[in-house]
N, C-alpha and C positions, 0 to 999 in steps of 0.2 A: 474583452480581449485586448482592446487598446490600452486599458489601465494596466493589464498584466505585462504587456510589451513595454510600456513606459517604465514600469517598476524594474523590469529586467535590464533595460538600458541604463537607468540611473544606478542600479546596483553594480553593473559592469564598470561604469565610469568611476564609482566609488572604490571598487577593488583596484582598478588601475592606478588611481591617485594614491592609494595606500601602498602600492607596490614599489614606489620610488625608493631606490637604495640610498641610504644616507652615507655620505662621504665627507671626510674632514681633510682640508688642505691647510697645513701649517706654514705661514710665511716666515721668512728669516729677517724681516725688518718691518718698520712701521708702514702703514698704508701710504702709498704714493703711486705714481705712474709706473714704477718699477714692476708692479703686479697687475697692470691694466688688463692683460689678456684673460686673467682668471675672473676679474670683476665682470668683464664684458660677457664671458661665456655664461656666467650666472644670470646677469641682467637681461641678456638677449635670448635666454632660453636654450642655449646650445647644450647645457648640461641636462636640462629637463627633457630636451628632445630625445636623449638616450636614457631617460628614466633615472637620472641621478639628482639627488638633493644634496648639493654641495655646501658645506659650512666652511667659510674662509676665516681662519683664526689669525689675528694680528700678532706680531711678535712682541714679547716683553723680555726684559733682560734676565729673567729667571729661567728662560726656556733654552733647552738644548735640542736642536731639531732632530739629531740622531736619536736621542732618548725618546722623543715624541713618537718616532716610528717604531722603535724597539718595544715600547710599552703599549703600543696600539692606541695611543691617544690621538694619533693622526694616521691617516692612510697614505697620504702623499705630503711631501714637503719640498722646500726650496733650499738648495745648498750651493756652495761655491766649489771651485776646483779642488779644494781640500778634501772633498769626498773621496778622492783617490787615496789619500792617506788613511782615511777611515777604512776603506776597502782593503788596503794592504795590511792594516792592523786587525783584520778578521771581522770587521763590522759587516753586517748583511745589508749592503746598500747597492742599488742598481739605478743607473742614470737613464731616465726616459728621454731627456733631451735638454740641450743647453739653449736657453732663450737668447742670450747675448753671446755672439761669437767672439766678441772682444770684451774684456772686463772694463767697466767704467772706472775702476780704481786707479788713482794716479796721485802724484805729489803736486800740491798747489802752493805757489809762492806769489807774493805781491811783486809787480813789475819794478817798483822803485826800491826793491831790496838788494839790487845789484847781484842777484843770484841768476846768472845767465846760462850756466851749465850745471849738470848734476854735481860735478866735482867741486863747484863753488859752495856746496853744502858742508864742506869740511869745517869743523868747529862751530857748526850751527845747531840750532834746536829743531828737531823734527818730531812732530806729533803723529803717532800712529799706534794702533793696538799692538801690545806685546805678544799677541798670538802669532807665532811665526808662520803658521799655516795660512793665516789670513793675509799676512803682509809679505809673503814669500816673493811675489813679483817685484815689489818695491825694494826689498832687500837685495834681490838679484841685480836690479838696475843700479843700486848704489855700489854693489860689489864690482860690477862690470866697469864702473867709473873709478875703480881703484880706491874706494872708500871702505875702510874696515869699520866694524861696529864701534870701536873706540874713537873713531874720527869725528863722531857727531853725538849729540846728546838726544837720547830717546825720551820723549815725554808721553805720559799716559794720555790717550785721546779723550778730549772733553766733548767732542762733537758740537762745538760752539765756534762758528766762523768768526765771532768777535775776537777770539784769541789770536787769530792770524792778523786781523785788521789792526789790533792794538799793539802787536809786536811781542806778545807773550810767547809766541812761537814763530820760527822763521819759515817753516814749511809744514803743511798739514796733509795727511792722507785724506783724499776726498773723492767724491764721485763726480764724473764729468757732467752728470745730469742734475746735480744739486748745487754744490757750493759756488761754482763759477757763475751760475744764474744769479745767485744772491749778491755776489760781488759786482756783477754788471749792473744790477738794479741800483746799487749804492754808488755807482760811478767810479769804482775802484778797478784799475787795470791789473791784470794778473798774468802769470806765466804757468804753463802746465808741463810737467815731466811725466810722460806716459810710458810705462814699462814696455808696451808694444813697440815703441819706436827704438827700443834698445834690444829687441829680439826676444822679449819675454811676453808672449801673447797668451794669456789665460782665458778660459771660459768664465762666464758668470751666470748666476741664477739658473742652476741646473735643477730641473724637476726630477725628483727621485722617490723611490719607495724601497721596499725590501723584496728580495727574490721570493721569499715565502708568500708574501701578499700577492705578488704578480702571478705566481704559480697557482695559488688558490682562487684567484679572481682574474683570469686572463681576459675575459670579455669586458669586465668593468674597467680594467686598466687600459685596454685599447680604446674604449669609448671615452674615458676621461681624458686620455692623452690627445686624441683626435679633436674632441670638443674644445680642449684648452688651446690647441694650435689654431683652431678656427676662431677662437676668441681673440688671440693675438693678431691674426691676420686682419680681423675686423677693426681692432683697436688701432693698428698702424695705418689702415686705410681711411680711418675716420677720427683723426687726432682730436679735433675740436669737440666733437660729440662725446668721445671717450673722456676727455678732460672734464667736461661738464658733469658727466655721471659720477666721476670720482669726486669732483668738487661738492656735489650735492649729497652723496651717500657714503663716501669713504674718506672724507677729508679730516682725519683725526689730527693731522699736523697743521691744519689751518693754512694751507698754501693758497695762493691766489690762483685764479683760473689761468692767467697768463703763465705763471710759473709751471703749472701742470702741463700746459701745451708745449712750452719750451722743453720741458723734461722729456715729453713724448717724442719731440723732433730729434733730440740727441739719441735717445735709446733706440729709435727706429734705425738709425745709421749703424749702431752697434749690433743690432739683431740681424741685419742683412749685409754685414760688411764683407762676408766671403762669398756672397751670391750662391750659397749652398741650400737655402731654404731654412725656414724656422726650425729650430731644435736640433740641427745637424751636429753630430759628434764625429770627430776625425780621430782615428786610432793613433796615427802618427803624432798628432798634436798632443794627445793625452799622454803618450810615452815621453814626449819632451817635457811636459809639466811634471811628470813623476821624477824625471832626472833632476829637475831644478829643486824639487822638494828634498831629494836625497842629498843634494849638495849641502843643504842646511840641516842634515841629520834627521829628517822627518821620515817616518815610515820604517818598517822592518826591512833592513837591507838583505836579509836572508830569504825573503819571499819574492818569487818572481810572479808578478800579477798577470793574469790573462785579461787583457783589456776587453776582449770580445765578450767575456762574461759580465763585465762591468756595464756594458751598454745594452739597453733594452732591445729585444729583437724587433720591436716595431719602429725603432728609430731609423731614419733614412740613410744611416751612415754607410750602408752597403750598396746604395744606389747613387750613381753619378748623374746629377741633373744639372745641366749647364743652361743657364738662362741669360739671354742677351737682350738688353734693352734696345728699343728702336733707336734711341739717341746714339748708342755706341756701335750699332750693328755694322754700319758701313766701314767705320774705322777698324774694328776688330777683324772683319773679313779681309780688308786690305792688308792689315798688318800680318795676319796669318799667312796670306799668300806670299808676301815678301819674305817672311821668315822661312817659309817652306822652300822657296826657291834658293835662298841662301844656304839652308841646311842641305839641300840636294847637292849644291856646288861643293859644300864643305865635305860631305861624305865622299863625293866623287874625287875630291882632292887627294884622299888617302889611297885611292885604288888605281890611279893612272900614271902615265909616264911623266918625266920631268917637265916636258914642254907644257903639258896640260896643267901640271901642278903650278908652274910659274904663272900661267894665265889665270887660274883660279885664285892664286895668291894675290894677284892684282885686283881681281873682283872683290875679294874679301877685305882688302885694305882700302878700297874706295868707299866703303860704307861708313856712316857715322855710328852705326850700331857697334857695341862692344862684343867681339867674338873671341872665345877662348876654349881651350880643350885641356882636359886633365886625364891622368892615368888612373889605374885602379886603386892607387894609394892616395888619390885626389891631389896629386902634385901636378903643377902646370907643365905641359909639354908643348905649348904654343899659344899664340894669340895674334890679333891683328893690330894695326897701328893705332886705331881708336882706343883699344884697351891699354896700350902702352902710354898713350897721352893721358888717359883717365887716371892711372895710378902713378904717373910721372916716373916710370922705369922702362928701360929697354927690355926687349924680349929676352936677351941673354941673361938679364938680371932676374927675370921672372921664372924661367924654365928651371925645374927641379925643386921649386919651393911650393909650400902649401899656403893656404889663406892665412894661417896664423903667423906666418913669417912676413906677410905683405900688408895685411889689414889690421886694424885695431880689433881687440878680442871680441867685442860685441858683434861686429860685422862678420868676423871669421866664423863665429859660432852659428850665426844665421845661415851663412853660405854652406857650412858643413852639414847642417841639419837638412837643407834642401837637396844637397848632393846625395846624401845617404837615402833620402826618400826616393830619388830618381833611380838609384841602383837597386833598391829593394823592390820598387814597384815594376822595374824593368819597362818603363814607359815614359812618354813625354810628360814633363811637369811645367806648368806655367804659374809663375808667382808674381805678384806686385809687392815690391819691397821698398819701404821708406828708409832712406839712408840720410844721415846727417853729414854733409860734406862742407868743410870750411864754415861751420856754424849755420849752413843753409840746409833746410829739409827738402829732399828731392825724392821723387817717386820713380822707380825703375820697374819696367816690366821685363821679366827674365824668363826665357824658354830654355829648358835643358832636356837633353835626350841622351840615353846611354848608347855607346857605339864601340865597335871592336876596332882597336888601333894596332893590333899585332896579329900575326898568323895563328898564335895559340888561343885566339878568341878572348883575350883579356878585355874586360869592359871598362871603359873610361866615361868621361862626361864631356859632351859638346854643348856649349852654352852660347846664347845670344841675348844681349841685354840692351834695352832701349830706354833712354830718359824720357818719361812721359809726363813730367811735372807740369809743363806749360799746358799740355792737353787737359790734364786733370783740373788745373785752375780755370781753364776756359769752360769746361763742363760744369764746374761748380757755379761759375758766374751765370751760365745759361740757365741752370736750375733756378737761381735766384731771380733772373730776369723774367722767368715764366710767370712769376706771381707778384712781381714788384714793378711799380712804375719807375722808369729810369730817371725821370726829372725830379719827382717829389720824394722818391724813396719810400712810398707807402704802397699798400696793396693795390693791385690793378683790377680790371674788370673780370679777368679769369678767376682771380682769388675771390672776388665778390660772388660770382656764380656758384662756387663751391661752398662758401661759408653760408650764404643765404639758404641753400638747400639743407645744410646741416642744422640751421636754426629751425627750419620747418619740420625736420625729422624729430627734433627735440620737442617742438611745440605739439606735434601730433601725439607723441608717445607719453610725454610727461606734463603737458599743458604749461610748458615753460614760456611765459610771455616774453616778448621783446618788442622794442620800438625801432623804427627806422626813419632816418631823415635824409632828404636830398637837398643839397644847396648848390647854387650857381652864382658865380661872381657877376655882379651887375655891370653891364656896359663893358664887358671884357674885350669885345671886338674893337670898341673905340680906343681902349688902352693900347692894343696892338697896333692899330692904324696910326695913332698919334705918336706913340713913343717907341714903337718898334717891337719886334718879337723878343729881343733880349730882355727888355724891360718887362714884357709880358711873362716871360719865364721866371724872372726874378720875383714878380708878384705871386705867381703860383707856388714857388718854393718857400718864400718867406711866410706867406699866408698859411700854407699847410703846416709849417713848423710851429707857428703860433697856435693854430687850432689843436695840434697834437698835445700841446701843453695844457689845453683847457678841457680835454676829455679824460675820462677815467682809464685806468690801465686795462680794464676789461672791455672797453669800447673798441670797436673796429672801424678804421677809416680807410676808404677806398677812393681812388680816382677812376671814374668810369668813362670819362670823355674829356674833351678839351678843357673846359672850366667847370665841369660838373663832378660833384663828389657825393659820396654816400657815407653816412655814419650808422652803424648798428649798435644799439644799446641793449645788451643782454639783461634779462630779468629786471626790466625797468617799466614802470607804468607810464602812461602817456603824459601825466602831469609832471612827473620827475624829468622825463626826457625833454618836455617843452621848456622847463626852467633851464636845463643845460644848453639847449639850442639857442635860447634867448641870450644867455650869457656869452655864447660864442659870437652871435650876431653883433652884440654891443661891443665886444672886444675888437672884432674886425673893423667896425666903423671908426674906432679910435686909433687905428694903425695908420701911419703915414709912410708907406713904402716909397711912394712918389711924392716929391716935395709939393706941399700945398694942394695935395690931391687926396681926398678921402676915397676909400674903397669900401663897398658894401656888398652884402650877399643876401639873396632871397632864399628862404627855407620852406620846405614842406615836410611835415612830420606826421606819422601815423603809428598805430599799434597793431600787432598781429591779431587777426580775427578768425573765428571759425570759418572754414571754407576757403581761406586764403591760400595762395601758392605764390611762387616767386614772381610770376608774371602779373598777377592781380595787385600785389602789394607795390610793385614797381610802378605800375600805371597810376596807382592812387597817389603815391608821393610825388610823381611827376606832375600830375594835375594840381596838387596842392602847392607845389613849388611855383608853377606858372600862375597860380592864383595870387601868390605873394607878389609876383612881378607885375601882373595886370593891375593890382591895387596900389601901385606906387613904388614897389621895390623896397629893399631894406626892411623886410618884415618876415614874420614866421606864421605860417598857416597850418592849422591842425584840424583833424576831423573828429 
């Protein structure tokens, strides 16, 4: 009986294993962090959890992703915003979700090229693909800067950053997550011109399939999409671990681990830039992209495309999900309360007698926020003093004009797009808008609401805008401070706690060995007491800078206490790590930061072992480091 039962169980398991549905995903570029979510969904078992056996096909230059879907050589693929053109031209494509809410595509120039604005590219050489659908956002940015096609020389893209470095080209179409990292590693300063900053904000890396496939396989499609999104969420929450998986299994471009991590950090920002959730597709934004394509003669102008049919029913585009981080919650609540009060006053202003209007006018003019109102033709019918000051015009010069008569074209187009969205939605719209004012990039938070300004119920726009550039800078600095030591500019203890846990996760899953060393500056209290804390700080900074030069790019350096530091050596044996530690110790002993005074360090070093966790390995290196101190200092102890 037991044998029969065992055979039945094994047979059931066998049948289940055979039942996994094979699915093919075609990438639209070479393996890199750009596709991390799909790798993670496969490696972490998110696909197998829903009984899918997913084959991820790397791109090659003979592949057309649309053809791969049409010929059923692939079930899903990755495309760009140009999928809209394909849909207009009667191709059967349906967008499941856009992983990157902002496209990483931009123009890259060297800082010493004297190209400070887009218009400076006149008579320059620009390297980008001649496929207009791919380069439409860049072409739109150039056009908005009053540059016609004949004003610059278009070069066929070589995809070789050395062509920009050597001066073979003046500007290169590049990805935020790739070429800038390479230039930074080479110590070359650069400048970026991003179409988004000029009002041309495209999606990137849109997961898509055909409507026929989705109709024939509704559950498979839903399972694949949800597992993929789960993979992306994990990838962005665990950047270092994800980078190591790509480094070890999908690194056909031979990128370094650090390059992959930096790539992930940049792409994470692009994926969550609109706070809408991963994969979100906005109908209004897609319509704007179509209009830009049509400006360049792309797509059949006689076909009116139904955007809703282009978007997969399982995409969260019909659900409004507002997420507020703890860091910004208090500020946002306070701002919304103030804005609401001002809006109430402004609406009240249009409905009461002259005396109250005068009082409200005083209130409106006392705020630093920019307040303005437009009629149903989007022409100005009033504004406050702050708005007058902002555009350097009196209210009498503003009334009766539209944005195209007051602002530069790229700004006017951005404002017009947002105004129309408010009137169409018939609801409040809040936008964060990057504007370039007197060569300075500034962030404005603008709240617009439709309102009736005449008895015949004509709807106009009431808007309030606040410059939040300084707040944004402070928030970015606070983010950096959360993981970096302010004095030495290296990782702090919080960063160490996260990274060491990532290393143990990799160690447990993939037996990826690593070594860890702790070092302490010998007699550091005596240095502080004798020479003062300023000299002590100088020692910490200069010593750290020197040690950073003596470790590998993949090694991680942390300051965890006053004069205590930790180095993590990934994928390194104890013998290799000991040699590096000894080289560091000897280098430090030869440094003379204080005149006629040698500075030494004591080091403890160990390798990850079975049964280890973050607490046990820390206690071990701490004991080894103090062993070096008790044995005379200026030495390295290992176990």
